[in-house]
N, C-alpha and C positions, 0 to 999 in steps of 0.2 A: 259780636253779641248785641251791642247797642243798636247797630244798624238793623239787625233782625227784629229786635224788639220794636223799633220805630216803624218798620214795615207792617208788623202785625197790628200795632195801634192805629195806623192809618187805615188798614182794612176794616177795623171795627168802626172807626169814626166815619168812614164813608158809607157804612151800612151794608157792606159786602157780607159781613158775618156778624153774629152777635158775640161769639167768643171763638178763640182759636188757640190751639197749643201745638207747638212744633218741637221736635227733638231730632237730632241728627248725630250719626256716629260712624265709626268704621270698625274694622275687626278688633282693634285694640280697646275701644271704649267709646263713651259718649263725648261728643265734641261741643254741642251746644244744646241748650234748652231755653225756650222762651214761650210766653203766653200773653194774651191780651183779651180784654173784654170780660164777659160774664158767662159762667157755666149755667147759672140760674139767676133770677132777679136778685140783685144785691150780693151775689157770691162770685168771686173772681175765678176766672179760668186759670188752670195751672197744668204743669206737665203730668201731675198725678190725678187730674180730673178723670173720672170714670165715664166712659161713653159706650154706647152700643156700637160695636165695631163692624156689624153687618157682614158683608162678604169678605172682609179681611179674616174672618173665621175660616174660610176655605183653605188657606195655606196651612193653618194649624191642624185641621182635620186631615189634610193630605199627608202631613208629617206623621200623624198617628197611623195612617194606612200604610205608609212606606215602612214604618217600624214593623208592622205585621208581615209585610213582604220579606223583610230581612230575617224575621223569625220563622219563615216558612209556612205561616198560617194562611197567607193570601198570596196570590200570584198575579202579576200584571196582565198576562195575556191568555189566561184560561177563562172559560165562561163563568161569569160571576153568579149565574143561576145555581151553581153547585153550592154556593154559600148563602145566596138569597133566592129561595125558591120562587118568590113573587116576580123575579126577573128572568125566570127560566124560559118563558115563552112570550117575549115582548111583542106588542102590536104597534104598528105604525099608522098614524092618522094621516091619510092622503088628502083629506079635504071633506067636503060635504056634498051629498046628493042634491039634485034639484028640489027634493022634498025636505031638505034640511037634516037628513040623517048623516051621522059621521061615517065616513068610508074608512074602514080599518082592515088591515091585512097583517099576517105574520111577518116579523122582521126577517130579512134574508140571512142574517148572521147573528150570533150571540153577542151580548154585551160583555165587555171585559172591564176589569178595574181600571186599566189604562184609559179606556173610553170614558169612564165616569170621572176620572181625575182631570182629564184634558178637555172636557166639554165636547166630546165627539161621540157621545153615546146615543144621541137623538133626543134626549130629554131637553125640555125648554122651560122658560118662565112665561107665565101668561102675560106678564107686564109688557113683553116685547113680541109675543106671538098671538095674533088674533085668533087663529084656529084653536089653540090651546085655551085661550080665554073663553071662547065660545063653548068648548067642551066642558070646562070646569063649571061654567054657569049652568049648563043644561043638566049636569050630573051632581049639582050641589057639592062641589069639591071646594073646600076653603083654600085661601091663599097660604103660602108657606109661613107667613108670620103667625099663623094660628098654632103652629107646632103640633098639629093633629096628624095622625098617620094617614088619614084619608087624603091629605094634600099630595101624597106621593103616588097616588093611583092614576096618574095621567099616562096616556100613550106617548110613544115617540113621535117625532115629526120628520125623521129620516132614518135610514138604516144605519146601525152603529158603524162608525168609521168613515162614513161618506161625506161628512161636512162638520162644521163647527157651529155650535149655538150655545150661548150662555143658558144654564139651566140647573135643575135640581140634582144633577149627577153626584155632586159631592155630599149632598144629604144622604144619598144612597150609599156612598162610600163610608160615611159614618156609621150607617146601619150594618155594613159589612164588618167594620171593626168590632161593633157590638156582638155580631154573630159569632166571630171566631174567638173572642175573649170571654164571652158570657157576662159582660159587664156593661153598664151604661157608659156612653161616650164621655160624659162628664167625669166619670171616675178614671177612665183610661187617660184622658188628657191631663187631669190633675196629677196622676202618678207618673206618667211617662213623658210628658212634654212640659206642661206649665210649671210643675213643682221643680223638676231638675233645672229649669232655666230661670228660676227665681221670679216667675211672673205671678206674684201673689195677689194681684188685683184683677186677674183675668179669670172669667168663668161664665157659665150659663146662668147661674143664680147670682143675685146681687146681695152680698152680705151687708150687715149693718155698717162696718167701716167703709165699704165702697159706696153705700147709699148716701153717706154723709158728704161724699165728694162727687155725686152723680150730676152729669150735665142734663139739662132739659132738652127735649126735642123742640124744634121750632118750625113754624110754617111762614113762608113769605106770602104776604097778601098782595092783591092786585096793585095797590098803591106803593109797593116796595117795602112796606114795614115788615118787621120780623116779630112774630107772636109765639110765646111758649104754648105748647099743646101737650095734653096728657098722652103719654105713650110709654109702654113697657112691654118687653118680650115676656111671654108667659113664664111664670116662675115655677109652675108645676106642669111642664109640657108632656105630651104623650111620647114625644121623642126629642132627643137633644139635637137641634138643628145644626148639623155639621157644615151647612152651607152659609149660615148667617146668624147664629144665635148668641155669639159671645159678647160679653161686656169686657172692657179692659181700658188701659191707659196708653198714651203715646210712649211713655217711659217703658212700660212692659213690652210693647210691641217692638221697640227698638232692640230689646234683648233677644227677641225671637229672630229678628233680621240678622243680628250679629252672629247668632248660631250658624246661619247659612254662610255668612262671610268667613267664618272659621271652619267651614267644611264639616259641619255637623256637631260641633262641640262648643261649649261656652263655660269659661271659668272652671274647667276641670270636669264638667258634666257632659258626657257624650250622649247625644240624642239619636243621631244617625251616623252610619259609617260614612267615610269620605266618598 
């Protein structure tokens, strides 16, 4: 424990990070917790510091989707267009014509939930795909961080099942959970995943107790300095972003990981079958 604490303090002192929290455990429980540096100017980082957990949201949303598979409301390998009509006739962006027009064609096979959950659907992120970035700019489509429904209106970049590319598939999986439950994703996660696992500091919205322990976002400048910047995920989003919208703590997320180590259950609460 002291060695871990010293390592984190050295990382802060070197300027590698402004603040860092670490927790580790196994199926039986938490083994270590340590933190160093600041979560905000003058406020110490801790294992219960609340952070935007970004794409770590994906595994939580996937869990909710798998619960719906177990209940028979969703299926892994049938066309998801039956649940999400907007995905019934997907288009593939092959590139651009010499005149700059997008070249689109119908996908050769339907999208399935398995495709969405495993990043093989053909959906991409504009951050890493220049063709999608160009398409979004030309069609005034906002980035995923806006949590606006229009952000989900991008074409595919390959036929479902043909390749792997990190993208918005799990945002669509969250929409599928909403479609078959008739509830917002935030409500499903709270009742079916986060609540049973005792993850009381995790959610799309930041409550007042969590805001009191919230970590700032920071930007590294050209000279290597780290400066706090204003940033917050929309608190009244058009859709709950299942691919990256959650806030939470290292302590909470370890409980989620330990559920998987215990084959779907934790402290008497079963979330998934073995």
